[in-house]
C-alpha positions in Angstrom: -24.9 54.7 -51.8 -25.3 56.5 -48.5 -22.7 59.1 -49.7 -24.5 59.7 -52.8 -27.8 60.4 -51.0 -25.9 62.8 -48.9 -24.4 64.7 -51.9 -27.8 64.8 -53.6 -29.6 66.2 -50.3 -26.8 68.8 -49.8 -27.4 70.2 -53.6 -31.1 70.2 -53.1 -30.6 72.3 -49.9 -28.2 74.7 -51.8 -30.7 75.1 -54.6 -33.5 76.0 -52.2 -31.5 78.6 -50.3 -30.2 80.2 -53.7 -33.8 80.6 -54.6 -34.6 82.4 -51.4 -31.6 84.6 -51.8 -32.6 85.7 -55.5 -36.2 86.0 -55.0 -36.2 89.4 -53.0 -33.8 91.0 -55.6 -36.3 90.0 -58.4 -39.2 91.4 -56.4 -37.3 94.7 -55.5 -36.5 95.3 -59.3 -40.4 94.9 -60.1 -39.3 91.7 -62.2 -37.2 93.6 -64.8 -33.7 93.1 -65.6 -31.5 95.6 -64.2 -30.5 96.5 -67.8 -33.9 97.2 -69.0 -34.1 99.9 -71.9 -34.9 103.4 -70.8 -37.3 105.8 -73.1 -35.7 108.8 -74.2 -36.6 111.9 -76.4 -35.1 110.0 -79.6 -37.3 107.1 -78.9 -40.4 109.3 -79.0 -39.3 110.9 -82.2 -38.7 107.5 -83.8 -42.3 106.6 -82.9 -43.8 109.8 -84.0 -42.0 109.4 -87.5 -43.2 105.8 -87.8 -46.8 107.5 -87.5 -47.8 105.6 -84.4 -51.0 106.9 -82.9 -50.5 109.3 -79.9 -52.5 107.0 -77.6 -49.8 104.2 -78.3 -47.1 106.5 -77.8 -48.5 107.9 -74.5 -49.1 104.4 -73.2 -45.6 103.5 -74.0 -44.4 106.4 -72.1 -46.5 105.9 -69.0 -45.5 102.1 -68.9 -41.7 102.7 -69.3 -38.8 103.8 -67.4 -38.3 107.3 -68.8 -35.2 109.6 -68.9 -36.5 112.5 -71.0 -34.9 116.0 -71.6 -37.9 118.5 -71.0 -35.7 121.6 -71.1 -37.0 124.6 -73.2 -34.8 123.8 -76.2 -35.6 120.1 -76.1 -39.4 120.6 -76.1 -39.1 123.1 -78.9 -37.1 120.5 -80.8 -39.6 117.9 -80.2 -42.5 120.1 -81.2 -40.7 120.9 -84.4 -40.3 117.2 -85.0 -44.1 116.8 -85.1 -44.6 115.7 -81.6 -48.0 116.6 -80.3 -49.1 118.5 -77.1 -50.6 115.3 -75.8 -47.4 113.4 -76.1 -45.4 116.2 -74.6 -47.7 116.3 -71.6 -47.1 112.7 -71.0 -43.5 113.1 -71.2 -43.3 116.2 -69.0 -45.5 114.1 -66.3 -43.1 111.2 -66.6 -39.7 112.9 -66.2 -36.8 111.0 -65.0 -37.0 107.4 -64.1 -39.0 106.8 -61.0 -37.2 106.6 -57.7 -37.2 103.4 -55.9 -40.3 103.0 -53.7 -39.3 103.2 -49.9 -41.5 102.5 -47.0 -42.4 105.8 -45.1 -41.2 106.2 -41.5 -43.4 104.7 -39.0 -43.4 107.9 -37.0 -44.4 110.2 -39.9 -47.6 112.3 -39.0 -50.6 112.0 -41.4 -51.1 114.8 -43.8 -53.0 117.8 -42.1 -54.8 119.1 -45.2 -57.4 117.2 -47.3 -54.7 116.3 -50.2 -51.4 115.0 -49.7 -49.7 115.7 -53.2 -48.7 119.2 -54.3 -51.0 120.7 -57.0 -54.3 122.3 -57.9 -57.6 120.6 -57.0 -61.3 121.2 -58.0 -64.2 119.9 -55.9 -66.5 117.4 -58.0 -69.3 115.8 -56.4 -68.0 116.6 -52.9 -64.4 115.1 -53.6 -61.3 117.0 -54.4 -60.2 115.9 -58.1 -56.6 116.9 -59.0 -56.4 119.1 -62.1 -53.6 118.2 -64.5 -51.8 120.8 -66.1 -52.1 121.9 -69.9 -49.3 122.9 -72.1 -49.0 126.8 -72.6 -47.4 127.9 -75.7 -46.0 131.5 -76.1 -46.9 132.9 -79.4 -44.0 133.7 -81.6 -43.3 137.2 -81.4 -45.8 137.5 -78.8 -43.4 139.0 -76.3 -44.4 142.9 -75.9 -42.2 145.6 -74.5 -41.0 145.1 -70.9 -42.4 147.1 -68.0 -40.1 148.4 -65.3 -41.9 147.9 -62.0 -40.4 148.0 -58.6 -36.9 147.6 -60.1 -37.9 144.3 -61.9 -38.3 143.9 -65.7 -41.4 142.0 -66.5 -41.9 140.9 -70.0 -45.5 141.0 -71.5 -46.4 137.6 -72.8 -49.2 136.5 -75.3 -49.8 132.9 -75.1 -52.6 130.4 -76.1 -53.4 126.5 -75.2 -54.8 124.1 -77.7 -58.4 123.3 -77.6 -61.4 125.5 -77.4 -62.4 124.1 -73.9 -60.7 122.7 -70.7 -61.6 119.1 -70.0 -62.1 120.0 -66.4 -65.8 121.3 -66.2 -67.8 122.5 -63.2 -70.9 124.3 -62.3 -71.1 127.3 -59.8 -70.1 127.4 -57.1 -66.7 126.5 -58.0 -64.2 125.5 -55.2 -60.4 125.4 -55.8 -57.8 124.0 -53.6 -54.1 124.7 -54.1 -51.3 122.9 -52.2 -48.0 124.3 -52.8 -44.4 123.6 -52.4 -42.4 125.0 -49.6 -41.4 128.5 -50.0 -44.2 129.4 -52.5 -46.8 132.1 -51.7 -50.5 131.9 -52.9 -50.1 135.4 -54.4 -47.7 134.1 -56.9 -50.4 132.2 -58.6 -52.3 134.1 -61.2 -56.0 133.5 -62.1 -56.4 134.1 -65.8 -59.8 134.5 -67.8 -59.1 132.6 -71.1 -60.6 133.8 -74.4 -62.0 130.7 -76.3 -61.5 130.5 -80.0 -62.7 127.8 -82.3 -59.5 125.5 -81.6 -57.6 127.2 -78.8 -57.8 129.6 -75.7 -55.7 132.8 -75.4 -54.6 135.0 -72.8 -52.1 138.0 -72.0 -50.3 138.6 -68.8 -46.8 139.3 -67.6 -43.9 137.1 -66.2 -42.3 137.3 -63.0 -45.3 138.3 -60.8 -48.1 141.0 -61.5 -48.3 142.8 -58.2 -48.8 146.7 -58.6 -48.7 146.3 -62.3 -50.8 148.7 -64.3 -50.9 147.7 -67.9 -53.1 146.1 -70.7 -51.0 143.0 -70.1 -53.1 142.3 -67.0 -56.4 142.6 -68.9 -57.1 138.8 -68.4 -56.1 138.8 -64.9 -58.6 138.2 -62.1 -58.6 138.9 -58.5 -59.5 136.0 -56.1 -59.6 135.4 -52.3 -57.9 132.6 -50.6 -58.2 131.1 -47.0 -55.4 129.0 -45.6 -56.9 125.9 -44.3 -53.7 123.9 -43.5 -49.9 124.1 -43.9 -49.1 125.4 -47.7 -53.0 124.6 -48.3 -55.2 127.3 -49.6 -59.0 127.1 -50.5 -60.3 129.4 -53.1 -64.1 130.3 -53.5 -65.1 131.2 -56.9 -68.8 131.1 -56.2 -69.4 134.4 -57.9 -67.3 133.4 -61.3 -69.2 133.6 -64.4 -69.4 131.0 -67.2 -66.3 130.7 -69.3 -62.8 129.4 -69.5 -60.1 129.9 -66.8 -56.9 128.8 -65.5 -54.3 129.1 -62.7 -50.9 130.1 -63.8 -48.4 128.8 -61.3 -45.0 130.7 -60.3 -42.3 130.1 -62.9 -44.7 128.6 -65.4 -43.3 130.2 -68.4 -39.9 128.7 -69.0 -38.6 131.4 -71.3 -39.4 135.1 -72.0 -38.9 134.5 -75.7 -41.3 133.6 -78.5 -41.9 129.9 -78.8 -41.3 129.1 -75.0 -43.6 126.7 -73.2 -45.1 126.3 -69.8 -48.0 125.0 -68.0 -51.5 126.1 -66.6 -54.1 124.5 -64.6 -57.4 125.1 -66.5 -61.1 124.5 -65.9 -64.6 125.5 -67.6 -67.4 127.1 -65.7 -70.7 126.0 -67.4 -73.9 128.0 -67.4 
């Protein structure tokens, strides 16, 4: 009887120890099995073909581990398969499977500027609101003749965005904050005046930078002044800007110089 009790106690102790060993692994994996399915481009096309609503597909994208191909050819293929711009934006924002969360070094200094994530921000009610990018579509056949400037060929592009107005709205004075990646200059950003149509906004510019370019391709380009307030962080005062539709085109935004290419733009509406 004594030996039986000893055996039971030993087995119970081993069971408790096993639970403590397995618990951290479960927490680290977010409670999901390591073999959990990964959402791909084909999965999105299957949901579109099944006529699921955009809201359902976007929710699935944002709640899943994703491994999307967002190259130019892949995006064009998805567009041709009937995938909406709303779903494409969600896919572009998701990207590859998220990296494991690691604790920051205890010695890491706090961010020097008012924001900590790279992007474009607009001041709303005294706070900086991050502006989500919109998908830019270059019109088929919209690439005009190239211009030779400073030894660089700069293709003229004619592009549009879906929707007659940006969801980001503000009254003057408008303040914009840009926190950029290492090695990028503020002069590489283009401020574009968008021409609002019933269901779209259009603009014309050139790829590869616009410094010293004199052409009708820059008709929608607007000058702006910036002030560096922190490392890689610039404040842009647009207090004199008029009512209308505008957007900042970041460097390298257009992924291809041929018709049908896509890119991104940070847009905003200035109200009366």
